[in-house]
N, C-alpha and C positions, 0 to 999 in steps of 0.2 A: 500365704499358701494358695489361696484362691486365685490370686493374680498370676502365680507361677503356672497353675493348671491351665488358665486361659491362654497364656503364651505358648505352652507346650502344645495345646490343641491347634493353635494357629499354625505352628511349625509343621505339625503332622499333616494338616490339610493342604498346605502349600506343597509339601513333598509329594502328596498323592496326585495333585494337579499336574506337577512336573512330570511325574512318572507316566501319567495318562497321556499327556501331550506329546511326549517323545515318540511313542510308536505311531501316533497319528501323523506327526510331521514326517517320520520316516516313510509312512505309507504313501503320503502325498508326494514325497520326493521320489519314491519308487515308481510312480506312474508318470512317465514323461508326457509333456504336452505334444500334440501332433498337429492340431489345426485350431483356427479361431474363426468364429462366425460373428459378424457385427450386425446388429439390428438397430433400427431407429430411422428417423427421417433423413433423407439425403438432400434436403433443401432447407435453407434458412434465410431470413431477410436480414439486411444490414441492421445492426443494433439489437437483433433478437437472438435467442438461444434455443437450441434443441439438444436433446441428450441421446448419445449413442451408448449402447451396451455391448459388451463382448462376452462370448461364451467359449471357453476353452474345452476342446475335446482331447481325449475321451473323458467320461465321467470319472471323477476322483482326482483328475489332474489339478495342479495349482491354477486357480482362476485369476490370480493377480496379474494385471497387465499394466503397461505403461503406454500412455497416449502421446502422440505428437502430430503436429501439423506441418505440411510441406511448405506452407507459406503463411506465416502469421500476419502478413499485411492484408490477407484476404479473410482468414478465419483463425481463431485460436481455439485450443481445446484444453480443458482442465484435466486434472488427475482422475476425475470421476467420469470423464467422457462427455462433459458439457461443451458443446461447440457454439461459439459466438461469432456471428457475421460481422466482419470489419469493413469490407469493401466488396463490390460486385465482382464475381469471377468464380473460378473453380479451384478447388484445393483438395489434396489428398490427406485424409485423416487415417492414421495408422495405429493399430493396437499391437504391442509387442509383448510376448510372454516374458515375465520377469524371471521365470525358471529356466527358460531357454530362449535366448534372444534371436535364434534362427527361426523361431516360429512366430509369424506375424501375419497380419491381414490389413489391407488398405481398402478404403472406399472413397469414391469421389463425391464431395459435397458441393452443391451449387449455392452460391451466395447471390441473392437477388437484391437489386437496388431498392425495390418497393415491397412493402409488406401487404398481406391480404387485408382488405378493409371490409369486404362483404362476400358472403357465399350464398348462392341460390342453388336449390335442389329441384330437379324435375323428375317426375315419375309417370310412367304410362298408366299406372293404377296405384291406389293406396289401399286396395282391398285384396287380400289373398285368401285362398281356401285350402283347407287341409285335405279335402277329398274332391277336389275339382280344379279347374283351371281358371285363373292362373294360380300356381302354387309358389311362384317366384317372381321377383321383379328386380331389375337392375336400376339402381338410382344413379342419376347423373348430377354431379356437383360441378359448379363453375365459380371460380373466384374472380373478384374484381379488385384492382384493375387487371386488365388482361396480361400485363407484364409481370404480375405477381405469380407466386408458385401456384401451380394447378395440382399439387399433390395433397392428398387428404388422408386422414385416419378415420375409420368408421367404428361406431360403437352402438350397440342396442341396449336400451334401458331394461329389457327383459328378454334374454336369450331363450327363455322357455316358451315365449310367444313367437318371436321372430329373431333369427340369427342373421348376421350380416358379415360378408366376407371383406377382406381388405380392399377389394375392388368395388364394393358397394352393392353386391348382389345379396338381396334379402330373400330368405327362405322361410316359409310358414312352418312353425313348430307346434304351436298350440293355440287354442282359441283365446282371443283377447286383443289388447292393443299394446303396442310398443313404440317408443320414440326412438328413431334412428338418427344419430348425430354424426354429422360430417365436420371434422375439425381441421383447419388449415395446418399443414405439416411444416410451415415455415417458422413456427415459434410465436406467431402473432397472437395465438389464443382465440382467434375468430372461429366461430362455429355456427352451424345451422341445424335445426331439427325438423323432422317430418314424422308424422304419425302414420303408422301402418296398422291396419285392423285385419285380424285373421279370423275368418269364420269357418265353422265346421263343414259347411256344405255350400257349394255354389248354387245360387237360386235357379230353379228351372222356371222358364217363362212360357205361359200358355196363352194363346190368342184365339178367340172365337169371333169370326167376321161374318155378319149376317147382312144380306142384301135382299130386301123385299121390293120387287118391282111392281107387284100387283097389290090390290087391296084399297079400300076406301075410294071407290071410283067416282063419287060425286064430283062433278065439275072437271073430271079428267077424261081424256079421250083415249087412254090406253096405258100401257105400263110405263114405269119410269125407266127409260132406256139407258140411263147412265148409271143405275145402281150396280150393274156388273163391273163397270169401269171404276166405280168408287171402291169396290172390293179389290179390284186389281191394283189400284193405287195404294191402298192400305197394306196389302200383302207385299207389294214391291218395297214399300217403306220399311216394313219389319225385316225383310230379307236383306236390305241394304245396311242394316245396323250391325254393330259389333256383337250385340247379344244374339244368341241363337234362340229363336222362338219356335215352339211347337204350334203350328197354325192349323186351325180347322175353319173351312169356308163352307157356309150354307146359304142357299138361296130360296126365296119364296116359301117361307115357313108360316104355318098357322100359329096362333097365339100360344097354344099349348106346346107346339113343337119348338118354339123359342125357348121355353123353360126346359124342355127335355134336352135341347142342344146344350144348354148351360151345364146341366148335370153331367152330360157325356164328355164335353170338351175339357172340363176341369176335374175329371174324376181322379186323376193321378196327382193333382196338386197337393203339396204338403206345406206345413208351417214354414214361412219364410219365402215361399215361391211367389211369383208375380203372375197375375191374371189380367188379361186385357179383353174387354168386351167392346166390339164395334158394331154399330147398327146404321144401315143406310136404307131408308124407306119412309113410308108415311107415318105421321103421328097426329094425335089430337090433344086438345085441351079439354078440361072438364065441361066447359060450356057447350061444346059441339055435340056431345053425346051424354047428357047428364044422367040418363038412366043407367049407364054403365058404372058409374062411380058412387061410392059411399062417402067420399071425401074429395076435397079440391086437389086434384092432381092430374098430371098429364099421363099419356101412355103411348106405347108403340102399337101399331096396327098390324095384325097378322093378315095373311092373304085370305083368311076366312072372315075378315071384317070384325074379328074379335080383338079386344085390346088387352095388352099386358100393361097394367098400371105401373106407375113409378114405384109404388110401394112393393108390388109383387116382384118387379124386376130387382129392386135393391135387396129384398129378402132372399131371393133365389141366389143372387151373387154372394151375399154375406154368408149364407148357410152352406154354400158349395165351395167357395174359395177361402182357404184358411189364412192367406196372406193378403198383401196389398192388391187392390183392384183398380185398374185404370179403365175408365168408362169414356168412350168417345162416341157421340151421337150425331149423326148426319142424315139428311133426308132430302127428298124431292129434287135432287140434282143441284140444288142451290144452297144446301145447308139448312133446309127447312125441317123442323121436327114438329111443326104445327100448321094445319091448314084451317085457320080460324076465320069464320064468317063474321066479320066485324060490321058489315053493312056499309052502304055508300057513305063516303066521307070520313069513315073512322080511321084512326091511326093504324096503318098496316103493320107497324112493328109492335103494337100493344099486345097482341096475342102471343107473339114470340117471346116478349119479356115475361108475360104471365106464365107461359109454359116452362121456360128455364127455371123460374122461381119454384114452380110446382115440382119439377124434377129434382132440383137441389134440395128442396124440403124433404123429399122422399129419401134421398141418400143421407141427409143429416139425421133424420129420424132413425134410420138403420144404424148409424154410428152411435147415436145416443143410447139405443137399446143394447148395443154391444158394450156399453160402459165407457164410451169415449167422449162423453159430454163434459162441459165445464171448461176450465182454463186449458188452452192448448188443444181443443177438440179437433180443429182442422189439422193440426200437425200429427195428432195421434190417431186420427180416423182411418178407417179401412179404405175409403174411397178417395180417388182423385178423378175429377170429372171435367170434361171439356165438351160443350155443346154449341151448335150453331143453328139458329132457327129463323124462320121467315113466315110472313103472312101466307104466301103461297109461292109456288115455283116462279122465280123471277126470270127464268130463262137461263139455261146452262151457260157456262163460260164459252166464249167463242172458240171454235175448234183451234187447237194449237197447231202450229206449223208442222206439216207432215202427217197430221192425224185427221181422220174424218169423224171421230167421236170425241166426246168431251167428258170430263169429270166435273164434280160440283165445285163451286167457288171455294167452299170451305176446304175440301180435300186438296184442291190445287195449291192453296196457300199453306196448308198444314205440311204437306210433303216438302214444299220448298223451304218452309221454316226450319225443317230438319236437315236441309242441305241435300235432298235427294231429287233425282230426276224422274219424270214420269215417261214411259211406264216401267222402265228397267229397275227403278229403285236404287240405281247406282249413286253412290255418294259423290257429290261434286267437289268435295275437298274444302267446302266452306259452309258453315251453318249460320245463315244470316240472322236468325233470331237469337243466337247465343250471345247475348249482350256482354257477358263477362269473359268470354273467350276461353272457357274451361273445357270445351268439347262436349258439354252436356246441355240438353234442352230441358229446362224445368217447366212445370205446369204454368207458372207465371210468365215465363218468357214466351212460351207457345201462345198463351192466351193474349198477351199484349200484341204480339206480331200479327196473329191471325185476325183478331178483332179489328185492328186498324185497316188491314187489307180488305176484309170482307165488307166492312161498313163503307169504305171508299168505293168498292165495286158495285154495291147495291144501293147507293145513295141513302144509306142509313135505314133501309127498310128491313134489314136483317139484324139479328141480335146474336151476339156471341157471349157465352157465359162460362164460368168455371166454378168449381167447388173443391175444397180440400187444401192440402198443404202445398202452397205455391212453390216451395223450394224442392218439391219432389221431382226427381229426374225421370222424365218420360222416355227420352231417347238419348243415346250417346253413340259416338263413333270411335 
């Protein structure tokens, strides 16, 4: 009895399914096919496969199609739309509606002799901003060998961070990082990834440029005549860069006025912004004016002969600038930041080396107090510092062709390290100090280039020093 009931239930269920399927089949048959759209790669390498898909319109029409190749000696196509390359050439692949053979669509598929072996991706930037520029970037993919297919499919690992179009245009959607993948469309399976980082706000960049031509007049016969031209050189360099800088230029400031200028110039800086402090003028070490100091440190001299010590300078910058701080110190028209009276026969570079160490120590202490000490302190610190120092002014660089004024040796080589001309700041198209060719000048690259040039020009009487994350990008084009 139980067995009979089970059989009866099965019969009833089958009948219901048939009754339900009949109107559906009739409904499908009642909607005639009108057109077909084929999607998928139009290129395939010999011995590789790609899949085409067909969509029959309108909605509700029978989606069943039959595939055929116009020349199976070039490419074959399976019943599911999988195309296999047989020999180099072009072939038409056609999808025909099984419900209505008059409705069909053909596409031309190119079969290439060689498959893609490698893909490279280039990008003008890998950083995008939600509320700033750039908000989009178009990625360029290139396959090798050159004879292989140059068609690609693009995909984002996180479309909520960055979405990518079928042509490689990436648009910022949300803060974070996403990997964008370009895959060869020839069925080889070769792909390449690039990471795009999206930030909420494009950083603003603020620069304070100070030139003190007067002050500390002992053994000097007048003002430092090239300080204005050092300011001009730095301003030209910043204006010649891709980044837009808010530049404040000040000349002949007293010690307290230097601190006031720091508070004013960076007043609008927010977290994530970049601040640059540049000083061209006289400087001293602790042994020159020991009464001024309560610790061993160098300082910048105001036109009132008062000194802004390294600690005071570092603290003013740390407390005013919430983001990264680039510090570039230049002086005496030759890159001097110390006029140290070593006495007859003394090493003229000793004071320079001592001063750079004192200044570096001041910025390191500020980083330590901010909680950036320990492993990775240089990378995580607030400051990146580049200084050039000498015993005394060695004589400015010989006047450049076409100019009757000069800039310091340090500034001359720094702006050229970044690929800019003086005084226009115009980018020459080549950044000689960019050793890895990525279009960015890091602190380490700038330091290595400028140090070599300055030491050569000064017979090793000048000293160039740096502090901070050597991989930090100072300038880019």
